[in-house]
C-alpha positions as CSV (number, residue, x, y, z in Angstrom):
1,M,0.0,0.0,0.0
2,K,3.0,2.3,-0.4
3,I,1.4,3.9,-3.4
4,Q,-1.7,4.7,-1.3
5,H,0.3,6.7,1.3
6,T,2.4,8.5,-1.4
7,L,-0.6,9.5,-3.6
8,L,-2.7,10.7,-0.6
9,A,0.1,12.6,1.0
10,S,0.9,14.4,-2.3
11,A,-2.8,15.3,-2.8
12,V,-3.4,16.5,0.7
13,L,-0.2,18.6,0.7
14,S,-1.1,20.1,-2.6
15,A,-4.6,20.9,-1.5
16,L,-3.6,22.4,1.8
17,S,-1.1,24.6,0.1
18,T,-3.9,26.3,-1.9
19,L,-5.9,27.4,1.2
20,A,-4.4,30.9,1.4
21,H,-4.8,31.5,-2.3
22,A,-8.3,30.0,-3.0
23,E,-10.9,32.2,-4.7
24,T,-14.4,32.5,-3.4
25,A,-16.2,32.2,-6.7
26,E,-18.8,29.5,-6.8
27,T,-19.4,27.0,-9.6
28,P,-22.8,26.2,-11.0
29,K,-24.8,23.6,-9.0
30,V,-25.9,20.3,-10.4
31,I,-28.9,18.7,-8.6
32,V,-28.7,15.0,-7.6
33,T,-32.1,13.4,-8.3
34,A,-31.4,10.0,-6.6
35,T,-31.2,11.5,-3.1
36,P,-34.3,12.1,-1.0
37,F,-33.3,15.7,-0.5
38,H,-32.6,16.7,-4.1
39,T,-29.7,18.9,-3.1
40,A,-26.7,19.9,-5.1
41,E,-23.8,17.7,-6.0
42,N,-21.3,19.5,-3.8
43,D,-23.8,19.4,-0.9
44,Q,-23.7,15.6,-0.8
45,I,-21.2,15.6,2.1
46,L,-22.5,12.3,3.6
47,T,-23.4,10.6,0.3
48,P,-20.3,11.0,-1.9
49,A,-21.6,11.8,-5.3
50,K,-20.4,12.5,-8.8
51,V,-22.8,13.8,-11.4
52,L,-21.9,13.7,-15.1
53,A,-24.0,16.2,-17.1
54,G,-23.8,18.7,-20.0
55,D,-20.5,18.9,-21.9
56,E,-18.6,16.7,-19.5
57,L,-21.1,13.9,-20.0
58,R,-21.1,14.3,-23.8
59,D,-17.2,14.2,-23.9
60,K,-17.0,11.0,-21.8
61,T,-19.9,9.1,-23.4
62,G,-18.7,5.8,-24.8
63,T,-20.3,2.7,-26.2
64,S,-21.1,1.3,-22.7
65,L,-21.9,2.7,-19.2
66,G,-18.7,1.3,-17.8
67,E,-16.5,3.1,-20.4
68,T,-18.4,6.4,-19.8
69,L,-17.7,6.3,-16.0
70,S,-14.3,4.5,-16.0
71,Q,-12.2,7.6,-15.1
72,E,-14.3,8.9,-12.2
73,L,-12.9,8.8,-8.7
74,G,-13.1,5.3,-7.3
75,V,-14.8,3.9,-10.4
76,S,-13.4,1.3,-12.8
77,A,-15.0,-0.8,-15.5
78,S,-15.4,-4.6,-16.2
79,A,-14.3,-4.0,-19.9
80,F,-15.9,-7.1,-21.4
81,G,-15.5,-5.9,-25.0
82,A,-17.1,-2.7,-26.5
83,G,-20.7,-3.8,-25.9
84,A,-20.6,-4.9,-22.3
85,S,-18.7,-2.9,-19.6
86,R,-20.3,-2.4,-16.2
87,P,-19.1,0.2,-13.5
88,I,-17.1,-1.2,-10.6
89,I,-17.1,1.0,-7.5
90,R,-14.3,0.7,-5.0
91,G,-13.5,-2.8,-6.1
92,L,-17.1,-4.1,-5.8
93,E,-19.0,-5.2,-8.8
94,G,-21.9,-7.1,-10.1
95,S,-25.0,-7.4,-7.9
96,R,-23.3,-5.2,-5.2
97,V,-23.6,-2.1,-7.5
98,K,-27.2,-1.1,-8.2
99,M,-28.1,0.2,-11.6
100,L,-31.0,2.6,-11.8
101,E,-32.8,4.5,-14.5
102,N,-34.7,7.5,-13.3
103,G,-34.5,6.1,-9.8
104,M,-35.9,2.7,-10.7
105,A,-34.0,-0.6,-11.1
106,V,-33.0,-1.3,-14.7
107,S,-34.0,-4.9,-14.1
108,D,-31.6,-6.4,-16.6
109,V,-29.1,-9.3,-15.9
110,S,-25.9,-7.2,-16.1
111,G,-25.1,-8.0,-12.4
112,L,-25.0,-11.7,-13.2
113,S,-21.9,-11.7,-15.4
114,N,-19.5,-9.3,-17.0
115,D,-20.5,-10.2,-20.5
116,H,-24.1,-8.8,-20.0
117,A,-24.6,-5.2,-21.0
118,V,-26.4,-2.7,-18.8
119,S,-29.8,-2.1,-20.5
120,S,-29.7,1.7,-20.1
121,E,-28.3,3.9,-22.9
122,G,-26.0,6.7,-21.9
123,A,-26.4,8.5,-25.2
124,S,-29.9,9.7,-24.3
125,A,-29.1,10.5,-20.7
126,R,-29.4,14.0,-19.3
127,Q,-27.1,13.2,-16.4
128,I,-25.5,10.1,-14.7
129,E,-25.2,10.0,-10.9
130,I,-22.8,7.9,-8.8
131,L,-23.9,7.6,-5.1
132,R,-22.8,5.8,-2.0
133,G,-23.8,6.2,1.7
134,P,-27.1,6.6,3.5
135,A,-29.2,7.6,0.5
136,A,-28.3,4.3,-1.2
137,L,-30.4,2.5,1.4
138,L,-33.5,3.8,-0.5
139,Y,-32.8,1.5,-3.3
140,G,-32.2,-2.0,-1.8
141,S,-29.6,-4.4,-0.6
142,G,-28.0,-4.5,-4.1
143,A,-26.4,-1.1,-3.3
144,I,-23.7,-2.4,-0.9
145,G,-21.0,-1.0,-3.2
146,G,-23.1,2.0,-4.3
147,L,-25.4,2.9,-7.2
148,V,-25.4,4.5,-10.6
149,N,-28.5,6.3,-11.7
150,V,-29.1,7.2,-15.4
151,V,-31.4,10.1,-15.7
152,N,-33.2,10.6,-19.1
153,E,-36.3,12.3,-17.8
154,R,-38.6,10.3,-20.1
155,I,-41.5,11.3,-17.8
156,P,-41.3,15.1,-17.8
157,T,-42.0,17.2,-14.7
158,E,-42.1,20.7,-16.2
159,L,-44.1,22.4,-18.9
160,E,-42.0,23.8,-21.7
161,A,-43.0,27.1,-23.2
162,K,-41.9,25.8,-26.6
163,P,-40.3,22.6,-27.9
164,T,-36.7,22.1,-26.8
165,G,-34.2,19.4,-27.4
166,Q,-30.9,18.3,-28.9
167,L,-29.6,16.1,-31.7
168,E,-26.1,14.7,-32.0
169,A,-24.2,12.8,-34.7
170,R,-20.7,11.4,-34.3
171,Y,-18.2,9.2,-36.0
172,S,-15.2,7.4,-34.4
173,T,-12.2,6.1,-36.3
174,A,-11.0,3.1,-34.2
175,D,-14.2,1.2,-34.7
176,K,-15.7,3.0,-37.7
177,G,-18.5,3.9,-35.3
178,R,-21.5,5.8,-36.5
179,A,-23.9,7.2,-33.9
180,L,-27.0,9.4,-33.9
181,S,-29.0,10.4,-30.8
182,G,-31.5,13.0,-29.7
183,G,-34.4,14.0,-27.7
184,V,-37.2,16.6,-27.6
185,D,-39.5,18.0,-25.0
186,G,-42.7,20.0,-25.4
187,S,-46.2,20.6,-24.0
188,A,-49.8,21.1,-25.0
189,G,-51.8,22.8,-22.4
190,K,-51.1,21.1,-19.1
191,V,-49.7,17.9,-20.8
192,A,-45.9,17.7,-21.2
193,W,-44.4,15.2,-23.6
194,H,-41.0,13.8,-24.3
195,A,-39.4,11.6,-27.0
196,D,-35.8,10.4,-27.4
197,G,-33.9,7.8,-29.4
198,S,-30.4,6.6,-30.3
199,W,-28.8,4.6,-33.0
200,R,-25.3,3.2,-33.1
201,N,-23.2,0.9,-35.3
202,T,-19.6,0.0,-34.7
203,D,-17.2,-2.4,-36.4
204,D,-14.5,-4.5,-34.7
205,Y,-12.2,-1.9,-33.1
206,K,-8.5,-1.4,-33.8
207,I,-6.0,-2.6,-31.2
208,P,-2.4,-1.3,-30.8
209,A,-0.8,-4.6,-30.1
210,P,-1.3,-8.3,-30.7
211,R,-4.5,-9.6,-29.3
212,K,-3.1,-12.1,-26.8
213,A,-0.8,-10.7,-24.2
214,G,2.8,-11.9,-24.7
215,D,2.0,-13.6,-28.0
216,P,3.3,-11.6,-31.0
217,D,1.9,-14.2,-33.4
218,S,-1.8,-13.7,-32.3
219,E,-4.2,-11.6,-34.3
220,S,-3.5,-7.9,-34.7
221,G,-5.1,-5.0,-36.4
222,R,-8.7,-5.3,-35.2
223,L,-10.2,-7.2,-32.2
224,P,-12.4,-10.0,-33.5
225,H,-16.0,-10.0,-32.3
226,S,-16.0,-6.5,-30.8
227,A,-18.6,-4.9,-33.1
228,T,-21.9,-3.5,-31.7
229,R,-25.3,-2.5,-33.0
230,E,-27.7,-0.6,-30.7
231,R,-31.2,0.9,-31.1
232,S,-33.3,2.6,-28.4
233,G,-36.2,4.9,-28.1
234,G,-38.6,6.2,-25.5
235,L,-41.9,8.2,-25.3
236,G,-43.4,9.8,-22.2
237,A,-46.0,12.2,-21.1
238,S,-47.2,13.9,-17.9
239,Y,-50.2,15.8,-16.7
240,I,-48.8,18.7,-14.7
241,E,-50.8,20.9,-12.2
242,S,-49.9,23.1,-9.3
243,W,-50.4,20.2,-6.9
244,G,-47.8,18.0,-8.8
245,F,-47.9,15.7,-11.7
246,V,-48.7,12.2,-12.9
247,G,-47.1,10.6,-16.0
248,A,-46.1,7.5,-17.9
249,S,-43.5,6.3,-20.4
250,V,-42.6,3.4,-22.6
251,S,-39.1,2.6,-24.0
252,R,-37.6,-0.1,-26.1
253,L,-33.9,-1.2,-26.4
254,S,-32.4,-3.6,-29.0
255,N,-28.7,-4.3,-28.7
256,L,-26.5,-6.8,-30.6
257,Y,-22.8,-7.0,-29.6
258,G,-19.9,-9.3,-29.9
259,I,-18.0,-11.0,-27.1
260,P,-14.3,-11.0,-28.0
261,S,-13.6,-14.3,-26.3
262,D,-12.0,-17.3,-28.1
263,E,-15.4,-18.7,-28.7
264,G,-16.6,-15.6,-30.6
265,S,-20.1,-15.4,-29.1
266,K,-22.7,-12.7,-29.6
267,I,-25.4,-11.4,-27.4
268,D,-28.8,-10.3,-28.8
269,Q,-30.4,-8.2,-26.1
270,K,-33.9,-6.8,-26.1
271,Q,-35.9,-4.9,-23.4
272,T,-39.3,-3.2,-23.2
273,R,-39.9,-1.0,-20.2
274,Y,-43.1,0.7,-18.9
275,D,-42.9,3.3,-16.1
276,I,-45.3,5.4,-14.1
277,D,-44.2,8.4,-11.9
278,S,-46.2,10.8,-9.8
279,L,-45.8,13.5,-7.2
280,V,-48.3,15.2,-5.0
281,R,-47.1,18.3,-3.2
282,A,-48.3,18.9,0.4
283,P,-50.6,15.8,0.4
284,F,-51.7,16.5,3.9
285,S,-50.7,18.3,7.1
286,G,-47.1,17.8,8.2
287,F,-45.9,16.4,4.9
288,E,-44.1,18.0,2.0
289,S,-44.7,15.5,-0.8
290,F,-45.8,12.0,-1.8
291,K,-44.2,10.1,-4.6
292,F,-45.3,6.9,-6.3
293,K,-43.4,5.1,-9.0
294,A,-44.0,1.8,-10.7
295,G,-42.0,0.1,-13.4
296,Y,-42.5,-3.1,-15.4
297,T,-39.6,-4.5,-17.4
298,D,-39.7,-7.4,-20.0
299,Y,-36.0,-8.3,-20.6
300,K,-34.5,-11.0,-22.8
301,H,-31.2,-11.8,-24.3
302,A,-29.9,-14.8,-26.3
303,E,-26.2,-15.9,-26.3
304,L,-25.4,-16.8,-29.9
305,N,-22.7,-19.1,-31.1
306,D,-20.5,-18.4,-34.1
307,E,-23.3,-19.7,-36.4
308,N,-25.8,-17.2,-34.8
309,Q,-27.7,-20.0,-33.1
310,P,-28.9,-19.4,-29.5
311,E,-27.2,-21.5,-26.9
312,V,-28.6,-20.0,-23.7
313,V,-31.6,-17.6,-23.4
314,F,-31.8,-15.3,-20.4
315,K,-35.2,-13.8,-19.4
316,N,-36.2,-11.4,-16.7
317,R,-39.7,-10.0,-16.1
318,S,-39.8,-7.6,-13.2
319,L,-42.5,-5.4,-11.6
320,E,-41.2,-2.8,-9.1
321,T,-43.2,-0.2,-7.0
322,R,-42.0,2.6,-4.8
323,A,-43.9,5.0,-2.5
324,E,-42.1,7.8,-0.7
325,L,-43.5,10.3,1.8
326,A,-41.3,13.3,2.7
327,H,-42.2,15.0,6.0
328,K,-41.8,18.6,7.0
329,P,-39.1,19.4,9.6
330,L,-39.8,17.6,12.8
331,A,-37.6,18.6,15.8
332,G,-35.1,19.8,13.3
333,W,-35.1,16.5,11.2
334,N,-35.9,16.4,7.5
335,G,-36.5,13.1,5.8
336,T,-38.3,10.6,3.7
337,F,-39.7,7.2,4.5
338,G,-41.3,4.7,2.2
339,V,-41.9,1.2,1.0
340,Q,-40.7,-0.7,-2.0
341,T,-41.8,-4.0,-3.6
342,E,-40.4,-6.1,-6.5
343,N,-41.6,-9.3,-8.2
344,Q,-39.3,-11.0,-10.5
345,H,-39.3,-14.0,-12.9
346,F,-35.9,-15.0,-14.0
347,S,-34.4,-17.8,-16.0
348,A,-31.3,-18.8,-18.0
349,L,-32.4,-21.8,-20.0
350,S,-30.5,-23.9,-22.5
351,A,-31.7,-23.6,-26.1
352,E,-30.0,-26.8,-27.1
353,G,-31.5,-29.3,-24.6
354,G,-28.6,-29.4,-22.2
355,P,-28.4,-28.4,-18.6
356,D,-30.0,-25.0,-17.8
357,T,-27.6,-22.4,-16.6
358,V,-30.2,-21.1,-14.0
359,P,-33.7,-22.6,-13.6
360,V,-36.9,-20.5,-13.7
361,T,-37.0,-18.7,-10.4
362,H,-39.6,-16.4,-8.9
363,S,-38.3,-13.8,-6.5
364,T,-40.1,-11.3,-4.3
365,S,-38.8,-8.4,-2.2
366,R,-40.7,-6.3,0.3
367,A,-38.9,-3.4,2.0
368,A,-39.4,-0.3,4.2
369,F,-36.8,2.5,4.5
370,L,-36.2,5.8,6.2
371,V,-33.6,8.5,5.5
372,E,-33.2,11.6,7.7
373,E,-30.9,14.6,8.0
374,V,-30.5,17.2,10.8
375,D,-28.2,20.0,11.9
376,A,-27.0,19.1,15.4
377,G,-25.2,22.3,16.4
378,P,-22.3,22.8,13.9
379,V,-22.5,19.1,12.8
380,H,-24.6,18.1,9.9
381,M,-25.9,14.5,10.3
382,N,-27.5,12.1,7.9
383,A,-28.9,8.7,8.8
384,G,-30.8,5.9,7.1
385,A,-32.3,2.5,7.8
386,R,-33.9,-0.2,5.8
387,I,-35.6,-3.5,6.5
388,E,-36.3,-6.0,3.7
389,N,-37.4,-9.5,3.1
390,V,-36.3,-11.4,-0.1
391,K,-37.7,-14.7,-1.2
392,R,-36.2,-17.0,-3.9
393,K,-38.4,-19.8,-5.3
394,P,-36.9,-21.9,-8.1
395,V,-39.1,-24.4,-10.0
396,T,-36.6,-27.0,-9.0
397,G,-34.4,-26.7,-5.9
398,L,-34.5,-25.2,-2.4
399,N,-36.7,-22.2,-1.6
400,R,-34.9,-19.5,0.4
401,S,-36.0,-16.5,2.4
402,F,-33.7,-13.7,3.7
403,D,-34.5,-11.1,6.3
404,L,-32.1,-8.1,5.7
405,R,-31.3,-5.2,7.9
406,S,-29.3,-2.1,6.8
407,A,-28.4,1.2,8.5
408,S,-26.0,4.1,8.0
409,V,-25.2,7.2,10.0
410,G,-22.7,9.9,9.4
411,G,-21.7,13.4,10.4
412,M,-19.8,16.3,8.9
413,W,-18.2,19.0,11.0
414,P,-17.3,22.3,9.3
415,F,-14.4,23.1,11.5
416,V,-13.6,26.1,9.3
417,P,-16.1,27.8,6.9
418,G,-15.8,25.9,3.6
419,Y,-14.0,22.9,5.1
420,G,-15.4,19.7,6.5
421,L,-14.3,16.7,8.5
422,G,-16.7,13.8,8.3
423,A,-17.3,10.1,9.1
424,T,-19.8,7.6,7.9
425,L,-20.6,4.2,9.4
426,S,-22.8,1.7,7.5
427,Y,-24.1,-1.8,8.0
428,A,-25.7,-3.5,5.0
429,Q,-26.9,-7.0,4.2
430,R,-27.4,-8.5,0.7
431,A,-29.4,-11.6,-0.3
432,P,-27.4,-14.0,-2.5
433,A,-28.4,-13.4,-6.2
434,I,-30.3,-16.0,-8.1
435,E,-27.4,-17.1,-10.1
436,E,-25.2,-17.4,-6.9
437,L,-27.8,-19.8,-5.4
438,Y,-29.0,-21.9,-8.3
439,S,-26.5,-21.8,-11.2
440,G,-25.9,-25.3,-12.6
441,G,-25.1,-25.2,-16.3
442,P,-22.9,-23.8,-19.1
443,H,-22.4,-20.1,-19.7
444,D,-20.8,-20.1,-23.1
445,A,-20.1,-16.4,-23.5
446,T,-17.7,-16.6,-20.5
447,A,-16.6,-20.1,-21.4
448,T,-17.5,-21.3,-17.9
449,F,-19.7,-24.0,-16.3
450,D,-21.3,-22.2,-13.3
451,I,-22.2,-24.0,-10.1
452,G,-24.1,-22.1,-7.4
453,N,-25.0,-23.1,-3.8
454,P,-28.6,-22.9,-2.5
455,D,-27.3,-23.0,1.1
456,F,-25.5,-19.7,0.9
457,K,-25.9,-17.2,3.8
458,K,-26.7,-13.5,3.3
459,E,-23.8,-11.1,2.9
460,T,-23.1,-8.6,5.7
461,S,-21.0,-5.5,5.1
462,R,-19.6,-3.2,7.8
463,N,-18.1,-0.1,6.3
464,I,-16.4,3.0,7.8
465,E,-15.4,6.0,5.8
466,L,-13.5,9.2,6.8
467,T,-13.6,12.3,4.7
468,L,-11.7,15.6,4.7
469,Q,-12.8,18.2,2.2
470,K,-13.0,21.7,1.0
471,T,-16.3,22.6,-0.6
472,S,-16.2,26.2,-1.5
473,G,-14.2,28.5,-3.8
474,Q,-12.7,27.8,-7.1
475,V,-10.2,25.3,-5.6
476,R,-12.0,22.4,-4.0
477,W,-10.6,19.0,-2.8
478,K,-11.5,15.9,-0.9
479,V,-9.7,13.0,0.6
480,N,-11.6,9.7,1.5
481,V,-10.3,6.6,3.2
482,F,-12.6,3.6,3.7
483,R,-12.6,0.1,5.1
484,N,-15.3,-2.5,4.3
485,K,-15.5,-5.8,6.2
486,I,-17.8,-8.2,4.4
487,K,-18.9,-11.4,6.1
488,D,-19.8,-14.3,3.8
489,F,-18.6,-12.6,0.7
490,I,-19.7,-14.5,-2.5
491,Y,-17.4,-14.8,-5.4
492,G,-16.8,-17.1,-8.4
493,H,-13.9,-19.4,-8.1
494,I,-12.3,-20.8,-11.2
495,T,-11.2,-24.3,-10.0
496,G,-9.0,-25.3,-12.9
497,N,-11.3,-28.2,-13.9
498,M,-12.4,-28.4,-17.5
499,L,-16.0,-29.6,-18.3
500,D,-18.2,-30.1,-21.3
501,E,-21.6,-28.7,-21.9
502,D,-23.2,-31.4,-19.8
503,G,-20.9,-30.8,-16.8
504,H,-18.8,-33.9,-17.4
505,A,-15.0,-33.9,-17.8
506,G,-14.1,-32.2,-21.0
507,E,-12.1,-29.4,-22.7
508,E,-14.7,-26.7,-23.5
509,L,-15.6,-24.9,-20.3
510,R,-13.8,-23.8,-17.1
511,E,-15.6,-24.9,-13.9
512,R,-16.6,-21.8,-11.9
513,V,-17.9,-22.5,-8.4
514,F,-19.5,-19.8,-6.4
515,E,-18.0,-19.8,-2.9
516,Q,-18.4,-17.8,0.4
517,A,-15.7,-16.4,2.7
518,N,-15.1,-13.3,4.8
519,A,-13.3,-10.5,3.0
520,T,-12.0,-7.0,3.6
521,V,-11.9,-4.2,1.0
522,R,-9.9,-1.0,1.9
523,G,-8.7,1.9,0.0
524,A,-8.4,5.7,-0.4
525,E,-9.2,8.4,-2.8
526,A,-8.1,12.0,-3.3
527,E,-9.2,14.7,-5.7
528,M,-8.6,18.4,-6.2
529,T,-10.4,20.6,-8.8
530,Y,-9.9,24.2,-9.9
531,N,-12.7,26.2,-11.5
532,E,-14.5,23.0,-12.4
533,R,-17.3,24.4,-14.5
534,G,-16.6,28.1,-14.9
535,P,-15.0,30.0,-17.9
536,G,-11.2,30.3,-18.3
537,W,-8.8,27.7,-17.1
538,S,-9.8,24.6,-15.1
539,G,-8.0,21.6,-13.7
540,R,-8.2,18.4,-11.8
541,V,-5.9,15.9,-10.2
542,F,-7.0,12.7,-8.6
543,A,-5.7,9.4,-7.2
544,D,-7.5,6.3,-6.1
545,T,-6.5,2.9,-4.7
546,S,-8.4,-0.1,-3.3
547,R,-7.5,-3.6,-2.3
548,G,-9.8,-6.6,-1.6
549,K,-8.5,-9.6,0.3
550,L,-10.0,-12.8,1.7
551,D,-9.5,-12.9,5.5
552,V,-8.1,-16.4,5.2
553,G,-5.5,-15.2,2.8
554,G,-5.3,-14.3,-0.9
555,N,-6.8,-11.5,-3.0
556,L,-10.3,-11.1,-4.3
557,P,-10.4,-11.5,-8.1
558,L,-10.5,-8.7,-10.6
559,Q,-9.2,-5.9,-8.3
560,P,-8.6,-2.4,-9.9
561,A,-5.1,-1.0,-10.3
562,N,-3.8,2.0,-8.4
563,R,-4.4,5.2,-10.5
564,I,-3.3,8.8,-10.6
565,G,-4.5,11.3,-13.1
566,A,-4.6,15.0,-14.1
567,S,-6.5,17.1,-16.5
568,V,-6.5,20.7,-17.7
569,G,-9.2,22.6,-19.6
570,Y,-10.0,26.0,-21.0
571,R,-13.3,27.6,-21.8
572,E,-13.9,31.0,-23.4
573,G,-16.7,32.2,-25.6
574,G,-17.7,29.5,-28.0
575,W,-14.4,27.5,-27.5
576,R,-13.8,24.7,-25.1
577,G,-10.9,22.3,-24.9
578,G,-9.1,19.9,-22.6
579,L,-6.4,17.4,-22.1
580,S,-6.4,14.5,-19.5
581,L,-3.8,11.9,-18.6
582,V,-4.4,8.8,-16.4
583,H,-1.6,6.6,-15.2
584,A,-2.5,3.1,-13.9
585,Q,0.1,1.1,-12.1
586,G,0.8,-2.6,-13.0
587,Q,-1.5,-4.9,-11.1
588,D,0.0,-8.1,-9.6
589,R,-2.4,-8.6,-6.7
590,L,-4.1,-11.7,-8.2
591,A,-6.6,-14.2,-6.8
592,S,-5.3,-17.7,-6.4
593,F,-6.8,-18.8,-9.7
594,E,-5.8,-15.7,-11.7
595,T,-2.6,-16.2,-13.8
596,T,-1.8,-12.9,-15.6
597,N,-0.5,-9.6,-14.2
598,T,-1.6,-6.5,-16.0
599,P,1.2,-3.9,-16.9
600,G,0.9,-0.3,-16.1
601,Y,-0.3,2.2,-18.8
602,N,-0.8,5.9,-19.6
603,Q,-4.1,6.9,-21.2
604,L,-4.0,10.3,-22.8
605,N,-7.3,11.9,-24.0
606,A,-8.2,15.3,-25.4
607,N,-11.2,17.3,-26.6
608,L,-11.9,20.4,-28.6
609,A,-15.3,22.0,-29.3
610,Y,-16.7,25.2,-30.8
611,T,-20.2,26.4,-30.4
612,Q,-21.8,28.9,-32.8
613,K,-25.2,30.4,-33.2
614,L,-27.1,29.4,-36.3
615,G,-30.4,31.1,-36.3
616,S,-32.1,30.3,-33.0
617,Q,-30.0,27.1,-32.5
618,D,-26.7,26.5,-30.8
619,V,-24.5,24.2,-32.9
620,T,-21.5,22.6,-31.4
621,W,-18.7,21.0,-33.5
622,F,-16.5,18.7,-31.5
623,L,-13.4,16.5,-31.8
624,I,-12.5,14.0,-29.1
625,A,-9.2,12.0,-29.1
626,R,-8.9,8.9,-27.0
627,N,-5.7,7.0,-26.2
628,L,-3.6,9.5,-28.1
629,L,-0.4,7.6,-27.2
630,N,-1.9,4.4,-28.8
631,E,-0.9,2.4,-25.7
632,E,-1.6,-1.2,-25.1
633,I,-4.2,-1.0,-22.3
634,R,-5.3,-4.2,-20.5
635,V,-7.4,-3.5,-17.4
636,S,-7.1,-5.7,-14.3
637,T,-10.9,-5.7,-13.8
638,S,-11.5,-7.4,-17.1
639,V,-12.1,-11.2,-17.4
640,L,-10.7,-10.9,-20.9
641,K,-7.6,-9.0,-20.1
642,D,-5.4,-11.7,-21.6
643,I,-7.0,-11.6,-25.0
644,A,-8.9,-8.3,-25.4
645,P,-6.9,-5.0,-25.0
646,L,-8.8,-1.7,-25.1
647,P,-9.0,0.2,-28.4
648,G,-6.0,2.0,-29.7
649,R,-5.9,5.6,-30.8
650,S,-9.3,6.9,-31.8
651,L,-10.7,10.2,-33.0
652,V,-14.3,11.1,-32.6
653,F,-15.8,13.7,-34.8
654,G,-19.3,15.1,-34.2
655,V,-21.8,17.8,-34.3
656,R,-24.5,18.6,-31.8
657,T,-27.4,21.1,-31.9
658,R,-29.6,22.4,-29.2
659,F,-32.8,24.2,-29.8
């Protein structure tokens, strides 16, 4: 952990040296929608938050959600090809990181395996939020590691005086990518409406080195089976009055992408989603608002072989409801309490008559939650609690029921105006996911034969986090250190045995057995920004590190590398440009069954944009350069790190218009 102390010491000393010179100018506020208090990003002192919006979001948008968020503080990506890359927060992945769309679960199967894409499209997002801490308790036990909320506002909450929207087209050189996305909002009387859509085609992307690490004779040029094809669209409308609103939306996603494994699989993903959202202001005495949401998702994806024939078909039908009641200040406390339900039918069945990967399983969840905040003298406090019952009922196998308890409390002491010292303690429990309990068949896209355990216990996480930060002026910084003790941590163990499609000794599939053991994840983060969103010069430096270990000895699999990065930008008039460099150290902290270290790398990106007025419209011409050094980048959090490097140098040309 030498790097941890070095990076943090440098960041803290640099930050403290600016105290006497910091300006008092304030940057624009971005509102975080996934918290019960809807406060600004920089006010989330007990719920560490990052919000990507506006130009920053457009500059970072990639072909997957993981790629889009991969350079945020404490966030890495699973990098399972261009089509499937899920965010990993502080070394925790899969079902421990909750994926939301407009505050509701995306209800896909991306948490099951790294080859499954998140069924929420970043190209049509208005903003993307990353949250941890007490507010995450509103959204379930799957938020032990944190949550990511994609906000596309398909159900509008305001009446527009005239139609507004944006349209964007872009082309990328490394993958010959063509993309078009846009959205429009309008109103008719007291009815507001919204429409959005996106279209993207990419070819196999260029790689800067031979495909297989250490094998100069392996394929080069382009990475086989890394092409993608995505289509999505959504419609929504709301009736808006002074008392609040009620609205509904429908959306459709179709996604076909390659898996750059030796088998050369493809995944054909489809999802239809229906949502209802409503808000009543001052519903009765003593309460500020009542919210009710409901969402129904019909999800399906087929894993196709190299002849485009389905081998395994994953299905998930889910109905989720949420009701939240926010009360007026009571003895100084502000807060929200509510209930949440979910009914889910999931399966991963063989299309070839062999063993099913996961049997048909019906799951239900019933939960109640409470999140509160109060000023206790100079200390601002935030606390939350959640109780939940989760039932798993497979058509064959053992029924399970889990009673879950979660709680979190924290405080921030502004020892000097504009500076804060804080601590957060949390206790969270997670029910084993369906695949962790009942897997018993081949998963061809990952070349594994998965074996679950229906006797697993619930996971229990105890986390402590300490924060020192400066939250005002043009120069702002924060330092976080954390330690997470997880009892009965569930992970997939590659045993070394080789099996066939029927689970007998063979040469096709690696045996992956889900196991439980106590684990500890600890780490630190530091970030300093200057003039983050204002005109003129801006800058950012950051460093993050985390390490996950089994208490009995050995590392957790797929742990992120230590990173340090810096960026500089300039904005004046219609011009905007920036340059960023991220250095990742080599990663040799491997699990017992992992065999390949990942070397360090430097990732240099740049962007340049010019906005002009054409009639009543703002038109922005932009150029984004990624991996300018054309480095061979293999990330330690990728299952395919041995055979699938990230893309080489790529230029993205585009135009965007707002009206």
